[in-house]
Kinemage of the C-alpha trace (Angstrom):
@kinemage 1
@onewidth
@group {chain A} dominant
@subgroup {mainchain}
@vectorlist {calphas} color= white
{ca met a 1} P 105.608 91.211 107.502
{ca thr a 2} L 102.486 89.090 107.012
{ca asp a 3} L 103.733 86.583 109.608
{ca trp a 4} L 104.387 89.446 112.034
{ca ala a 5} L 100.915 90.902 111.493
{ca lys a 6} L 99.236 87.564 112.175
{ca arg a 7} L 101.201 87.163 115.395
{ca arg a 8} L 100.780 90.780 116.473
{ca thr a 9} L 97.001 90.634 116.191
{ca arg a 10} L 96.429 87.224 117.772
{ca asp a 11} L 95.518 88.667 121.192
{ca tyr a 12} L 92.544 90.591 119.814
{ca val a 13} L 88.985 89.308 120.000
{ca gly a 14} L 89.040 89.251 116.198
{ca thr a 15} L 91.121 90.445 113.261
{ca gln a 16} L 90.414 91.342 109.662
{ca arg a 17} L 92.447 92.200 106.590
{ca trp a 18} L 90.828 95.073 104.686
{ca ser a 19} L 93.534 95.938 102.161
{ca gly a 20} L 92.466 96.540 98.577
{ca thr a 21} L 89.705 98.497 96.876
{ca gly a 22} L 87.161 99.769 99.369
{ca asp a 23} L 89.353 99.323 102.429
{ca met a 24} L 88.389 102.812 103.681
{ca gly a 25} L 91.882 103.429 104.995
{ca arg a 26} L 92.085 100.170 106.923
{ca asp a 27} L 94.658 97.440 106.433
{ca val a 28} L 95.102 94.872 109.218
{ca val a 29} L 92.521 95.559 111.914
{ca gly a 30} L 92.521 94.193 115.447
{ca tyr a 31} L 89.114 94.282 117.157
{ca val a 32} L 89.364 94.885 120.894
{ca thr a 33} L 85.768 93.834 121.627
{ca arg a 34} L 83.110 91.651 120.047
{ca gln a 35} L 81.420 94.872 118.879
{ca arg a 36} L 84.215 95.050 116.279
{ca his a 37} L 84.014 98.452 114.511
{ca glu a 38} L 81.300 99.568 116.902
{ca gly a 39} L 83.787 99.128 119.734
{ca glu a 40} L 87.482 99.866 120.090
{ca trp a 41} L 89.830 98.729 117.337
{ca asp a 42} L 93.428 99.190 116.232
{ca asn a 43} L 94.725 99.668 112.703
{ca phe a 44} L 98.046 98.427 111.331
{ca gln a 45} L 98.818 100.106 108.013
{ca cys a 46} L 101.405 97.842 106.391
{ca lys a 47} L 103.390 99.281 103.495
{ca gln a 48} L 105.690 97.171 101.313
{ca leu a 49} L 107.647 100.170 100.041
{ca ser a 50} L 111.075 100.371 98.417
{ca ser a 51} L 111.669 103.692 100.186
{ca arg a 52} L 110.622 105.372 103.416
{ca leu a 53} L 106.985 106.292 103.951
{ca ser a 54} L 106.590 109.903 102.823
{ca glu a 55} L 105.005 112.750 104.710
{ca lys a 56} L 102.236 113.049 102.140
{ca ala a 57} L 101.449 109.317 102.270
{ca ala a 58} L 101.189 109.404 106.061
{ca phe a 59} L 98.771 112.347 105.952
{ca val a 60} L 96.658 110.755 103.232
{ca glu a 61} L 96.401 107.377 104.967
{ca leu a 62} L 95.318 108.929 108.243
{ca gly a 63} L 93.087 111.342 106.326
{ca lys a 64} L 91.117 108.381 104.975
{ca ile a 65} L 90.415 107.310 108.551
{ca phe a 66} L 89.101 110.766 109.484
{ca met a 67} L 86.960 111.019 106.343
{ca his a 68} L 85.312 107.614 106.698
{ca ser a 69} L 84.873 107.914 110.451
{ca ala a 70} L 83.236 111.311 109.981
{ca ala a 71} L 80.887 109.655 107.462
{ca gly a 72} L 79.820 107.120 110.102
{ca glu a 73} L 81.516 104.093 108.570
{ca tyr a 74} L 83.293 103.199 111.811
{ca arg a 75} L 84.551 104.625 115.079
{ca leu a 76} L 87.967 106.214 115.229
{ca pro a 77} L 90.636 103.596 115.936
{ca arg a 78} L 92.116 103.329 119.401
{ca ala a 79} L 95.625 103.153 117.928
{ca tyr a 80} L 97.207 103.460 114.487
{ca thr a 81} L 100.569 101.973 113.489
{ca phe a 82} L 102.444 102.553 110.243
{ca val a 83} L 104.416 99.394 109.443
{ca ala a 84} L 107.027 100.194 106.778
{ca pro a 85} L 110.243 98.129 106.438
{ca lys a 86} L 112.205 101.142 105.181
{ca gly a 87} L 110.812 103.365 107.919
{ca val a 88} L 109.222 106.804 107.654
{ca val a 89} L 110.734 110.138 106.650
{ca arg a 90} L 112.074 112.438 109.362
{ca asn a 91} L 109.093 114.797 109.232
{ca val a 92} L 106.731 111.912 109.976
{ca gln a 93} L 108.956 110.834 112.850
{ca asn a 94} L 108.761 114.358 114.238
{ca phe a 95} L 104.983 114.503 113.923
{ca val a 96} L 104.574 111.150 115.688
{ca ala a 97} L 106.864 112.435 118.446
{ca his a 98} L 104.694 115.585 118.865
{ca pro a 99} L 101.041 114.445 118.881
{ca glu a 100} L 99.434 117.885 119.252
{ca arg a 101} L 101.675 119.329 116.565
{ca phe a 102} L 100.535 116.460 114.341
{ca arg a 103} L 96.877 117.284 115.043
{ca gln a 104} L 97.357 120.939 114.204
{ca ala a 105} L 99.217 120.043 111.003
{ca phe a 106} L 96.159 118.115 109.812
{ca leu a 107} L 93.983 121.140 110.318
{ca asp a 108} L 96.476 123.494 108.715
{ca arg a 109} L 97.464 121.334 105.752
{ca trp a 110} L 94.281 119.439 104.928
{ca asn a 111} L 93.559 121.440 101.784
{ca glu a 112} L 97.173 121.219 100.615
{ca leu a 113} L 98.091 117.588 101.276
{ca val a 114} L 94.956 115.578 101.936
{ca ala a 115} L 91.844 116.960 100.262
{ca pro a 116} L 92.808 116.193 96.618
{ca glu a 117} L 94.098 112.676 97.373
{ca leu a 118} L 91.296 110.918 99.229
{ca val a 119} L 88.807 110.341 96.407
{ca glu a 120} L 89.704 110.151 92.735
{ca asn a 121} L 88.728 113.281 90.773
{ca gln a 122} L 87.293 114.885 93.871
{ca val a 123} L 88.414 117.361 96.519
{ca val a 124} L 87.296 116.443 100.048
{ca thr a 125} L 86.829 119.619 102.017
{ca leu a 126} L 87.512 119.892 105.732
{ca thr a 127} L 83.922 119.577 106.917
{ca pro a 128} L 82.885 120.183 110.541
{ca glu a 129} L 82.509 116.397 110.907
{ca ile a 130} L 86.056 115.711 109.720
{ca arg a 131} L 87.392 118.541 111.858
{ca asp a 132} L 85.616 116.990 114.850
{ca ala a 133} L 87.135 113.558 114.065
{ca ile a 134} L 90.616 115.098 113.943
{ca gly a 135} L 89.926 116.822 117.245
{ca arg a 136} L 88.805 113.613 118.943
{ca phe a 137} L 91.487 111.298 117.599
{ca ala a 138} L 94.264 110.266 120.009
{ca phe a 139} L 97.335 111.343 118.060
{ca asp a 140} L 99.501 110.037 120.896
{ca ser a 141} L 98.416 106.560 119.778
{ca val a 142} L 100.086 106.846 116.361
{ca tyr a 143} L 103.225 104.704 116.004
{ca trp a 144} L 105.590 103.525 113.295
{ca leu a 145} L 107.729 100.436 112.892
{ca asp a 146} L 110.589 99.872 110.452
{ca ala a 147} L 112.563 96.682 109.796
{ca ala a 148} L 114.774 97.255 112.829
{ca gly a 149} L 111.762 97.863 115.034
{ca leu a 150} L 110.078 94.746 113.701
{ca ala a 151} L 113.187 92.694 114.440
{ca glu a 152} L 113.137 93.897 118.049
{ca asp a 153} L 109.408 93.318 118.456
{ca glu a 154} L 108.597 90.140 120.385
{ca tyr a 155} L 105.839 89.307 117.919
{ca ala a 156} L 108.381 89.176 115.089
{ca ile a 157} L 110.601 86.512 116.662
{ca pro a 158} L 108.713 83.523 115.139
{ca ala a 159} L 109.029 85.101 111.684
{ca leu a 160} L 112.762 85.642 112.226
{ca val a 161} L 113.123 82.002 113.252
{ca lys a 162} L 111.183 80.851 110.190
{ca trp a 163} L 112.766 83.039 107.524
{ca phe a 164} L 116.246 83.830 108.805
{ca gly a 165} L 117.148 80.945 111.111
{ca tyr a 166} L 117.134 83.187 114.179
{ca asp a 167} L 118.013 81.287 117.351
{ca pro a 168} L 115.223 81.738 119.935
{ca gly a 169} L 117.507 80.488 122.712
{ca ala a 170} L 116.779 78.122 125.559
{ca ala a 171} L 113.459 78.035 127.379
{ca pro a 172} L 113.421 79.142 131.023
{ca pro a 173} L 113.345 76.392 133.648
{ca gly a 174} L 109.999 75.137 134.815
{ca val a 175} L 108.592 75.925 138.242
{ca thr a 176} L 106.765 73.131 140.045
{ca pro a 177} L 103.903 74.402 142.252
{ca asp a 178} L 103.690 73.019 145.755
{ca leu a 179} L 100.012 72.237 145.303
{ca leu a 180} L 98.707 69.823 142.718
{ca gln a 181} L 97.244 71.641 139.685
{ca asp a 182} L 94.098 70.679 137.803
{ca glu a 183} L 96.074 70.314 134.571
{ca glu a 184} L 98.118 67.501 136.128
{ca ala a 185} L 95.185 65.422 137.314
{ca pro a 186} L 95.012 62.860 134.464
{ca tyr a 187} L 98.626 61.659 134.428
{ca ile a 188} L 98.973 61.909 138.232
{ca glu a 189} L 95.863 59.802 138.735
{ca gln a 190} L 97.222 57.222 136.309
{ca leu a 191} L 100.599 57.078 138.052
{ca val a 192} L 99.040 56.761 141.510
{ca gly a 193} L 96.954 53.864 140.218
{ca leu a 194} L 100.030 52.145 138.787
{ca tyr a 195} L 101.964 52.546 142.047
{ca gly a 196} L 99.079 50.772 143.762
{ca glu a 197} L 99.069 47.973 141.191
{ca arg a 198} L 102.797 47.420 141.693
{ca arg a 199} L 102.283 47.311 145.480
{ca asn a 200} L 99.115 45.220 145.156
{ca thr a 201} L 97.224 47.809 147.136
{ca thr a 202} L 95.348 51.062 146.572
{ca phe a 203} L 96.657 54.498 147.432
{ca ala a 204} L 93.830 56.648 148.744
{ca asp a 205} L 94.964 59.716 146.852
{ca tyr a 206} L 97.902 61.758 145.600
{ca asp a 207} L 99.052 62.669 149.120
{ca ala a 208} L 99.129 59.019 150.136
{ca ala a 209} L 101.306 58.123 147.158
{ca leu a 210} L 103.537 61.134 147.838
{ca ala a 211} L 104.146 59.866 151.375
{ca asp a 212} L 105.166 56.432 150.168
{ca pro a 213} L 108.878 55.797 150.888
{ca glu a 214} L 109.392 53.877 147.649
{ca trp a 215} L 107.389 55.876 145.087
{ca gly a 216} L 106.905 59.289 146.679
{ca gln a 217} L 110.178 60.686 145.330
{ca his a 218} L 109.470 59.210 141.911
{ca leu a 219} L 106.145 61.043 141.855
{ca arg a 220} L 107.843 64.330 142.780
{ca glu a 221} L 110.296 63.858 139.918
{ca gln a 222} L 107.464 63.322 137.431
{ca arg a 223} L 105.856 66.611 138.483
{ca thr a 224} L 109.189 68.380 137.951
{ca arg a 225} L 109.428 66.885 134.475
{ca tyr a 226} L 105.859 67.819 133.629
{ca phe a 227} L 106.387 71.480 134.500
{ca glu a 228} L 109.710 71.568 132.658
{ca ala a 229} L 107.753 70.512 129.564
{ca ala a 230} L 105.009 73.048 130.280
{ca ala a 231} L 107.543 75.901 130.486
{ca phe a 232} L 109.198 74.640 127.291
{ca asp a 233} L 105.833 74.700 125.499
{ca arg a 234} L 104.951 78.216 126.644
{ca tyr a 235} L 108.287 79.644 125.581
{ca tyr a 236} L 108.472 78.098 122.138
{ca arg a 237} L 104.769 78.631 121.455
{ca asp a 238} L 105.552 82.357 121.630
{ca ser a 239} L 108.996 82.368 120.022
{ca thr a 240} L 108.687 79.968 117.071
{ca pro a 241} L 106.108 79.281 114.324
{ca pro a 242} L 103.260 76.998 115.501
{ca asp a 243} L 104.400 73.996 113.450
{ca tyr a 244} L 107.776 73.858 115.237
{ca leu a 245} L 106.287 72.676 118.526
{ca val a 246} L 103.960 70.290 116.703
{ca ala a 247} L 106.912 68.777 114.810
{ca phe a 248} L 108.918 68.428 118.029
{ca lys a 249} L 106.106 66.539 119.745
{ca asn a 250} L 105.476 64.331 116.739
{ca asp a 251} L 109.161 63.372 116.594
{ca leu a 252} L 109.136 62.522 120.279
{ca tyr a 253} L 105.887 60.591 119.980
{ca his a 254} L 107.211 58.411 117.187
{ca gly a 255} L 110.412 57.900 119.140
{ca val a 256} L 108.579 56.342 122.108
{ca val a 257} L 105.326 54.927 120.740
{ca asp a 258} L 106.732 51.469 119.926
{ca thr a 259} L 108.154 51.179 123.431
{ca his a 260} L 104.767 52.188 124.816
{ca his a 261} L 102.983 49.523 122.755
{ca asp a 262} L 105.488 46.795 123.674
{ca arg a 263} L 104.680 44.152 126.257
{ca his a 264} L 105.614 45.015 129.839
{ca ser a 265} L 105.368 43.206 133.129
{ca asp a 266} L 102.953 45.859 134.416
{ca gly a 267} L 101.851 49.424 133.729
{ca leu a 268} L 104.575 50.997 135.826
{ca ala a 269} L 107.221 49.095 133.867
{ca arg a 270} L 105.744 50.672 130.732
{ca val a 271} L 106.133 54.157 132.258
{ca leu a 272} L 109.767 53.539 133.228
{ca lys a 273} L 110.676 52.099 129.823
{ca val a 274} L 108.978 54.910 127.889
{ca leu a 275} L 110.654 57.601 130.001
{ca ala a 276} L 114.026 55.938 129.505
{ca gln a 277} L 113.429 55.777 125.766
{ca ala a 278} L 112.321 59.425 125.671
{ca ser a 279} L 115.647 60.488 127.136
{ca gln a 280} L 117.381 58.947 124.105
{ca val a 281} L 115.190 60.491 121.390
{ca ser a 282} L 116.719 63.405 119.460
{ca pro a 283} L 113.937 65.420 117.774
{ca ala a 284} L 114.997 67.459 114.771
{ca gly a 285} L 115.247 71.221 114.595
{ca val a 286} L 115.984 74.014 117.008
{ca leu a 287} L 113.543 72.709 119.630
{ca gly a 288} L 115.246 69.348 119.675
{ca arg a 289} L 118.524 71.150 120.331
{ca tyr a 290} L 117.140 72.742 123.468
{ca ala a 291} L 114.959 69.886 124.748
{ca lys a 292} L 116.705 68.470 127.804
{ca val a 293} L 115.851 65.064 129.198
{ca pro a 294} L 113.265 66.318 131.749
{ca val a 295} L 111.440 68.190 128.976
{ca lys a 296} L 111.199 65.112 126.788
{ca gln a 297} L 110.051 62.976 129.689
{ca gly a 298} L 107.560 65.597 130.822
{ca thr a 299} L 106.154 65.707 127.304
{ca cys a 300} L 105.345 62.010 127.665
{ca his a 301} L 103.203 62.913 130.684
{ca gln a 302} L 101.434 65.415 128.433
{ca phe a 303} L 100.764 62.571 125.999
{ca ala a 304} L 99.269 60.605 128.907
{ca asn a 305} L 97.131 63.603 129.858
{ca glu a 306} L 95.793 63.850 126.311
{ca gly a 307} L 95.091 60.123 126.033
{ca arg a 308} L 97.589 59.930 123.199
{ca leu a 309} L 99.849 57.540 125.135
{ca pro a 310} L 97.992 56.740 128.371
{ca trp a 311} L 100.023 55.308 131.218
{ca arg a 312} L 97.175 53.217 132.491
{ca lys a 313} L 95.208 51.297 129.869
């Protein structure tokens, strides 16, 4: 669940883990703006329980939010999610499914369920400030997730891959834009220069090299390979733990680096030899299983972009 929480909150401006003494009802918090608790924020209340989250526990946890918000500790959260592997009891499911009924239940049952449980040896009465917080809170933004829901959540896929050997499947094919993209500039510029060295001339620009009858098609193929690798990266960056893609690239790097450093008749010969070698490398793990030849060759162009294995020295 920790891996899921880290992934689920990565798109926020900032995150914070508040669990423990003095958490004021917060657990994993995702800040929507740089104002943090002075702006919008979401709360993920993660419960490692051996049974389903009870009705009383749900009321008490949300009650803490209303009490501390009423006291001025923070704004009400934009959304609140109970994360409990065993799920929540049926009554909690029903309340979440009926937001206004949930709101009214807080007002009706505060003294019974919530007031004696918020502060040790103290009864927290339903003050006008707490009543106002309950009235303003968006109960339609309360959710719950159990183990099955977590398994179906896209943010949980990397954790499933890591802990249970889940197969993320093949990456979608890359799409090569008609127009040259800024991200391609370094390796394209290097290739165009090497085509000119082989021809003992200078190509004015990318378009001039593309129009060349000998090397134009080769250049088109390199762009296809580059965007196959880019699509591969995007897919597995979202569907596997971060170190999987790093390990894949390191395996490929070490599979071609000696060929890159070898002596070659010219720079273009180095490119052709490295790309041929890349097609033969078999990186370990699930990413290696799905890395087709164009992906591995396109990754070499990424290395050239980064200066890790430049085509033109």
